[in-house]
C-alpha positions as CSV (number, residue, x, y, z in Angstrom):
1,M,-180.1,56.0,127.1
2,Y,-178.6,59.4,127.4
3,D,-175.1,59.4,128.5
4,E,-176.1,62.0,131.4
5,L,-178.5,59.8,132.8
6,I,-176.1,57.7,133.9
7,D,-173.0,59.8,134.5
8,S,-172.8,60.3,138.1
9,G,-169.7,62.2,138.5
10,D,-171.1,65.7,138.6
11,L,-174.6,64.6,140.8
12,P,-175.6,66.7,143.9
13,I,-174.3,64.9,146.7
14,A,-178.0,64.2,148.0
15,R,-178.4,62.0,144.8
16,K,-174.8,60.8,144.4
17,S,-175.2,59.3,147.9
18,V,-177.9,57.2,147.0
19,L,-177.2,56.0,143.5
20,P,-174.4,53.8,142.1
21,G,-171.8,55.0,139.6
22,T,-171.8,55.0,135.9
23,G,-169.9,51.6,135.7
24,F,-173.0,49.7,137.2
25,F,-174.8,50.6,134.0
26,L,-172.3,48.7,132.0
27,P,-173.5,45.8,130.5
28,D,-171.3,42.7,131.5
29,S,-170.4,41.9,127.9
30,L,-169.0,45.4,127.5
31,E,-167.1,45.4,130.4
32,E,-165.8,41.6,129.6
33,D,-164.5,43.1,126.1
34,L,-162.9,46.1,127.8
35,E,-160.9,44.0,130.2
36,D,-160.0,41.6,127.6
37,E,-158.6,44.7,125.8
38,R,-156.8,46.1,128.5
39,T,-155.4,42.7,129.8
40,A,-154.0,42.0,126.4
41,A,-152.2,45.4,126.3
42,A,-151.1,45.4,130.0
43,L,-149.4,41.8,129.0
44,D,-148.0,42.8,125.7
45,G,-144.2,41.8,126.3
46,A,-144.7,41.4,130.1
47,D,-142.6,39.2,131.8
48,V,-144.7,39.1,135.0
49,A,-148.5,39.3,135.6
50,V,-149.9,40.4,139.0
51,I,-153.3,39.7,139.7
52,A,-154.4,41.6,142.4
53,D,-157.0,43.5,144.3
54,P,-156.5,47.6,143.4
55,D,-156.7,48.7,146.9
56,A,-153.7,50.0,148.8
57,D,-152.9,46.6,149.9
58,G,-153.0,44.8,146.7
59,L,-151.4,47.8,144.8
60,A,-148.5,47.9,147.4
61,C,-147.8,44.2,146.3
62,V,-147.1,45.2,142.8
63,A,-145.1,48.1,144.0
64,L,-143.1,45.6,145.9
65,L,-142.9,43.2,142.9
66,R,-141.9,45.7,140.6
67,E,-139.0,46.8,142.8
68,A,-138.0,43.2,143.0
69,Y,-137.9,43.0,139.1
70,D,-136.4,46.3,138.5
71,D,-139.4,47.4,136.6
72,I,-138.9,51.5,136.7
73,R,-140.8,54.1,135.6
74,N,-140.3,58.0,135.7
75,V,-143.4,59.5,137.9
76,P,-145.1,62.1,135.6
77,E,-145.2,65.5,137.7
78,P,-149.0,66.7,137.7
79,D,-148.0,69.6,135.0
80,E,-146.9,66.9,132.6
81,A,-150.1,64.7,133.3
82,V,-152.0,67.5,132.4
83,A,-150.3,68.2,129.4
84,D,-151.1,64.8,128.3
85,G,-154.8,65.5,128.6
86,E,-155.1,63.7,132.3
87,S,-156.2,65.0,135.5
88,E,-153.4,65.9,138.1
89,A,-153.8,62.8,140.0
90,G,-155.4,60.4,137.5
91,T,-158.8,59.1,136.8
92,P,-161.0,57.9,139.7
93,P,-161.2,54.1,139.5
94,G,-164.3,53.8,141.8
95,D,-165.8,54.4,144.9
96,D,-164.8,51.3,146.6
97,A,-161.4,50.1,145.8
98,D,-160.3,49.5,149.6
99,D,-163.1,46.8,150.4
100,E,-162.7,43.3,149.4
101,T,-164.4,43.1,146.2
102,I,-163.5,45.4,143.1
103,A,-166.0,43.4,140.9
104,L,-168.6,45.1,143.4
105,A,-167.0,48.4,143.4
106,A,-167.3,48.2,139.6
107,G,-171.1,49.6,140.2
108,E,-169.6,52.6,141.7
109,T,-167.3,53.9,139.1
110,D,-167.7,57.2,137.8
111,A,-165.1,57.1,134.8
112,P,-165.2,52.9,133.9
113,L,-163.8,53.6,130.4
114,E,-160.4,55.1,130.7
115,D,-157.8,53.0,130.1
116,P,-156.1,52.4,133.5
117,E,-152.5,52.0,132.3
118,P,-151.4,53.0,128.9
119,T,-147.7,52.4,129.4
120,P,-147.0,48.8,129.3
121,H,-144.9,47.5,132.1
122,G,-142.3,44.3,132.5
123,V,-144.6,43.8,135.6
124,A,-148.1,44.2,134.5
125,L,-150.9,44.7,136.7
126,V,-154.1,42.7,136.1
127,P,-156.9,44.0,138.6
128,A,-159.3,41.5,140.0
129,S,-161.5,40.7,142.8
130,P,-162.3,37.4,145.0
131,H,-165.3,37.2,142.9
132,D,-163.8,37.4,139.4
133,V,-160.1,35.9,140.2
134,E,-160.8,33.2,137.8
135,D,-161.5,35.8,135.1
136,A,-158.4,37.4,135.5
137,L,-156.6,33.9,135.6
138,A,-158.1,33.0,132.4
139,R,-157.2,36.4,130.7
140,V,-153.4,35.9,131.8
141,A,-153.3,32.5,130.5
142,E,-154.9,33.7,127.1
143,F,-152.9,37.0,126.6
144,G,-149.8,36.3,128.5
145,D,-146.2,35.0,126.8
146,D,-145.4,31.3,127.7
147,G,-142.9,31.3,130.4
148,I,-144.4,34.2,132.3
149,D,-144.3,34.6,135.9
150,I,-147.9,34.9,137.5
151,F,-148.1,36.2,140.9
152,V,-151.7,36.5,142.9
153,C,-152.1,38.9,145.7
154,D,-154.5,40.1,148.4
155,L,-157.0,37.6,146.8
156,A,-158.8,34.4,148.3
157,P,-161.0,32.3,146.4
158,D,-164.2,30.8,148.3
159,E,-164.1,27.5,146.6
160,Y,-161.4,25.5,144.6
161,E,-163.7,24.7,142.0
162,Y,-164.2,28.4,141.3
163,V,-160.5,28.9,140.1
164,E,-159.7,25.4,139.3
165,T,-159.7,25.3,135.2
166,E,-158.7,28.8,135.2
167,L,-155.8,27.9,137.3
168,D,-154.8,24.9,135.3
169,A,-154.5,27.2,132.0
170,A,-152.5,29.5,133.8
171,L,-150.0,27.1,135.1
172,E,-149.7,25.5,131.7
173,T,-148.6,29.0,130.3
174,A,-146.5,30.3,133.3
175,D,-143.2,29.3,134.1
176,R,-144.1,30.0,137.9
177,V,-147.1,31.0,140.0
178,A,-147.3,32.1,143.3
179,W,-150.0,33.3,145.6
180,Y,-149.5,35.7,148.6
181,D,-152.7,36.5,150.8
182,H,-153.6,37.2,154.3
183,H,-157.4,36.3,154.3
184,Q,-159.0,33.7,155.9
185,W,-158.7,30.3,153.4
186,D,-160.5,27.2,153.8
187,D,-157.7,24.5,154.7
188,A,-159.6,22.4,151.7
189,V,-159.0,25.1,149.2
190,A,-155.3,26.0,150.2
191,T,-154.3,22.3,150.1
192,A,-155.6,22.0,146.6
193,V,-154.2,25.4,145.4
194,R,-150.7,24.0,146.6
195,E,-151.3,20.5,145.2
196,A,-151.9,22.3,141.6
197,G,-148.4,23.7,141.9
198,V,-148.9,27.0,143.2
199,D,-146.4,28.5,145.9
200,L,-149.0,29.7,148.2
201,V,-148.1,31.7,151.3
202,V,-151.1,32.9,153.5
203,G,-150.4,35.5,156.4
204,D,-152.0,35.6,159.7
205,S,-155.2,38.2,158.9
206,D,-154.9,39.4,162.3
207,E,-151.1,40.3,162.1
208,E,-150.3,40.7,158.4
209,C,-151.4,42.6,155.5
210,S,-150.9,40.9,151.7
211,A,-147.8,43.6,151.5
212,D,-146.2,42.1,154.4
213,V,-146.6,38.6,153.0
214,V,-144.9,39.9,149.9
215,Y,-142.2,41.5,151.5
216,R,-141.0,38.5,153.6
217,S,-141.6,36.2,150.9
218,L,-139.6,37.4,147.8
219,E,-135.9,36.4,148.0
220,Y,-135.0,40.3,147.7
221,E,-133.4,42.9,149.9
222,F,-135.9,45.8,149.7
223,D,-134.9,49.4,150.6
224,P,-136.3,50.2,153.8
225,I,-138.9,52.5,152.1
226,Y,-140.8,49.4,151.0
227,E,-140.6,48.0,154.5
228,E,-142.7,51.2,155.9
229,L,-145.0,51.2,153.0
230,A,-146.1,47.6,154.0
231,A,-146.2,48.8,157.7
232,V,-148.4,51.7,157.0
233,T,-150.4,49.7,154.5
234,R,-151.0,47.3,157.6
235,D,-152.2,50.2,159.6
236,H,-155.0,50.5,157.6
237,D,-156.0,47.5,155.8
238,L,-156.4,46.0,159.3
239,W,-158.0,49.0,160.7
240,L,-155.1,49.7,163.5
241,R,-155.7,53.5,162.9
242,E,-152.2,54.0,164.5
243,D,-150.6,56.1,161.7
244,P,-152.4,58.9,159.9
245,R,-150.5,58.5,156.8
246,S,-152.2,55.2,156.2
247,D,-155.7,57.1,155.5
248,D,-153.8,59.2,153.1
249,L,-152.5,55.9,151.3
250,A,-156.0,54.4,151.3
251,D,-157.7,57.3,149.9
252,Y,-155.1,57.8,147.1
253,A,-155.5,54.4,146.2
254,Y,-159.4,54.3,146.6
255,W,-159.3,57.5,144.3
256,T,-156.6,57.7,141.6
257,D,-155.5,55.4,138.8
258,P,-153.9,52.1,140.2
259,A,-151.0,52.7,137.9
260,E,-150.2,56.1,139.0
261,Y,-150.5,55.0,142.5
262,V,-148.0,52.1,142.4
263,E,-145.3,54.4,140.8
264,V,-146.0,57.3,143.2
265,V,-145.6,55.1,146.1
266,R,-142.4,53.8,144.8
267,E,-141.0,57.2,144.3
268,Y,-142.0,59.0,147.4
269,G,-142.7,56.2,149.7
270,V,-145.7,56.7,152.3
271,D,-144.8,60.5,152.8
272,L,-147.0,61.7,149.6
273,P,-145.9,64.7,147.4
274,E,-147.7,68.0,148.2
275,W,-149.6,67.8,144.7
276,V,-151.2,64.4,145.8
277,Q,-152.0,65.9,149.5
278,S,-153.6,68.9,147.6
279,Y,-155.7,66.3,145.6
280,L,-156.9,64.2,148.6
281,A,-157.8,67.5,150.4
282,E,-160.0,68.4,147.5
283,R,-161.7,65.1,147.3
284,R,-162.1,64.6,151.0
285,E,-164.6,67.5,151.0
286,E,-166.9,65.1,149.1
287,K,-166.0,62.2,150.7
288,T,-166.9,63.7,154.3
289,A,-170.4,65.0,152.8
290,L,-171.0,61.2,151.8
291,I,-170.1,59.9,155.1
292,E,-172.3,62.7,157.1
293,R,-175.3,61.4,154.9
294,A,-174.6,57.5,155.4
295,I,-174.0,58.2,159.4
296,A,-177.4,60.3,159.3
297,R,-179.1,57.2,158.2
298,A,-177.7,54.7,160.4
299,E,-180.1,52.5,162.3
300,F,-179.4,49.8,165.2
301,R,-180.5,46.4,165.9
302,E,-180.1,44.2,169.1
303,I,-179.2,40.6,167.7
304,G,-178.4,37.9,170.3
305,G,-176.7,40.4,172.9
306,Y,-174.8,42.4,170.0
307,T,-175.6,46.0,168.8
308,V,-175.4,46.1,165.1
309,G,-175.3,49.5,163.2
310,I,-176.6,49.5,159.5
311,T,-177.1,51.9,157.0
312,Y,-177.0,52.5,153.3
313,G,-175.2,55.1,151.0
314,R,-172.3,55.7,148.5
315,C,-169.6,56.3,151.0
316,S,-165.9,55.5,152.4
317,Q,-167.1,52.5,154.7
318,N,-164.5,52.3,157.3
319,E,-165.1,55.8,158.6
320,V,-168.8,55.3,158.8
321,A,-168.4,51.8,160.6
322,E,-166.0,54.0,163.0
323,A,-169.1,56.4,163.4
324,M,-171.4,53.5,164.4
325,R,-169.0,52.0,166.8
326,E,-168.8,55.0,168.5
327,R,-172.3,54.9,169.0
328,G,-172.2,51.7,170.4
329,A,-172.1,49.3,167.5
330,D,-170.5,45.8,168.3
331,A,-170.6,45.4,164.3
332,S,-171.4,47.6,161.2
333,V,-172.9,47.1,157.9
334,I,-172.7,49.4,155.0
335,V,-175.1,48.6,152.2
336,K,-173.9,50.0,149.0
337,P,-176.2,51.5,146.1
338,A,-174.6,49.1,143.6
339,G,-176.0,46.2,145.7
340,S,-172.9,45.3,147.7
341,A,-172.3,45.8,151.4
342,S,-169.5,46.3,153.7
343,I,-169.3,44.4,157.2
344,R,-167.1,45.8,159.9
345,G,-166.5,44.0,163.4
346,T,-164.9,45.1,166.8
347,D,-163.1,43.2,169.6
348,A,-166.6,42.4,170.4
349,F,-167.5,40.8,167.4
350,D,-164.9,39.2,165.0
351,R,-167.0,36.8,162.8
352,C,-167.7,39.3,160.0
353,H,-166.3,36.8,157.4
354,E,-168.7,34.3,158.5
355,V,-171.9,36.8,158.1
356,A,-170.6,37.5,154.6
357,G,-170.0,33.9,153.9
358,K,-173.9,33.4,154.5
359,V,-174.8,36.1,151.7
360,N,-172.0,35.8,148.9
361,G,-169.3,37.1,150.3
362,G,-166.0,36.7,152.6
363,G,-163.4,38.5,154.0
364,H,-161.5,38.9,157.6
365,P,-163.1,38.4,161.1
366,K,-163.4,42.0,161.6
367,A,-163.9,43.1,157.8
368,A,-165.7,41.5,155.0
369,G,-167.8,42.1,152.0
370,C,-170.9,40.6,150.3
371,K,-173.4,41.2,147.5
372,P,-176.4,39.2,148.3
373,D,-178.2,37.3,145.5
374,I,-181.4,38.8,145.5
375,Y,-181.4,41.3,142.2
376,D,-183.3,39.4,139.3
377,D,-183.8,42.5,137.5
378,M,-183.7,46.4,137.3
379,L,-187.1,46.5,139.0
380,D,-185.2,45.1,142.1
381,Y,-182.5,47.9,141.9
382,A,-184.8,50.1,141.4
383,N,-186.6,49.2,144.9
384,H,-183.2,48.8,146.3
385,W,-182.5,52.7,145.5
386,T,-186.0,54.0,146.4
387,S,-186.0,52.0,149.8
388,R,-182.4,52.7,150.8
389,G,-181.6,48.8,150.6
390,A,-184.3,47.9,153.0
391,V,-184.3,44.3,151.5
392,T,-180.5,43.7,151.5
393,K,-180.3,45.1,155.1
394,Q,-182.9,42.4,156.1
395,V,-181.1,39.8,154.4
396,I,-177.8,40.8,156.0
397,L,-179.4,41.0,159.5
398,D,-180.7,37.8,159.1
399,A,-177.4,36.3,158.2
400,F,-176.0,37.9,161.7
401,R,-178.9,35.9,163.4
402,E,-177.8,32.6,162.1
403,V,-174.0,33.3,163.0
404,V,-175.2,34.5,166.5
405,A,-177.5,31.5,166.9
406,D,-174.5,29.3,165.8
407,E,-172.1,30.8,168.3
408,T,-174.7,30.3,171.0
409,D,-175.3,26.6,169.8
410,D,-171.4,26.0,170.2
411,A,-171.4,27.6,173.4
412,D,-174.0,25.5,174.9
413,S,-172.8,22.1,173.3
């Protein structure tokens, strides 16, 4: 296959809106080999491994841990980065990094073969999602030095069995394993993780982001810049929308290299430098165009007294969900070209994680993600793109109907 057929970086907006990114077309075997190489390189000589979702919240956890372990790097000025052959603000890792699932976001990636962190750190970042946290644990167990400290941040397994073997291997390698999160945890899963020997701290998902949990859990006196970083990260992650700087953090984490994001927020805090602001302004032109196309495709369904907005497109899901909320949606679904979907709720509907749980996903009461297990071959994906996610929409709307029916049954009993 010609490279230009799967290179989505320069596609017109109309086509980019409905097709997945280059990363979608990479075979799993190639991605696994690349992840092995990247993890081995990142862990070479590292004292600490941080397995984290590489959105703004997960990366804030990495920043806090690097500060606590005194792992300092100089932030390259944009001119230096260009001199080294990189873009002024790094290489975009994906189109969906602020969602719950970076594994699902891999399908939106425009530059999947770029090395995410060329300079080794004492505190190494190992990106992961709830759907592949077990793979990250296995890689750290294999490539990490004996006695390494392992932190898992901003991730929650759906079942203990999914991570049991890999977690045991990590515990054999590590001197310490701590797990900091704020998602909805099943009590049995949390108990099993703790009984395995993990220091697990789960914050209230309505009050804290994972960065808050790390900030209060580490025995370290942080500079006020990190307290502010956790607070502004929380503003976006919990969708409070009270501090405009939180959108800057989310967008920057969403578009730039994770390694760069961590070091920039450590150097500048939440007030990003001018060269980053310029980069964001440029990227937001395309972001706005993609949002507008997704909003234009929105449809609304009445399900058990709730209005559910649903649309399709490669876009920033939070802004699209907000637009559907303003048009009367109690809950919103954004189906992505890679087959995944984001589900966003409101005060009127706060069971998004239950809907996602019925279609191979999970998350928060008002923010969740999923990828229905309905794609058997590339013909299914071709139908997905040409029909603008028709089958996926129907499966998720059916999940809404089940959850609402359960809610009605509970009220009647």
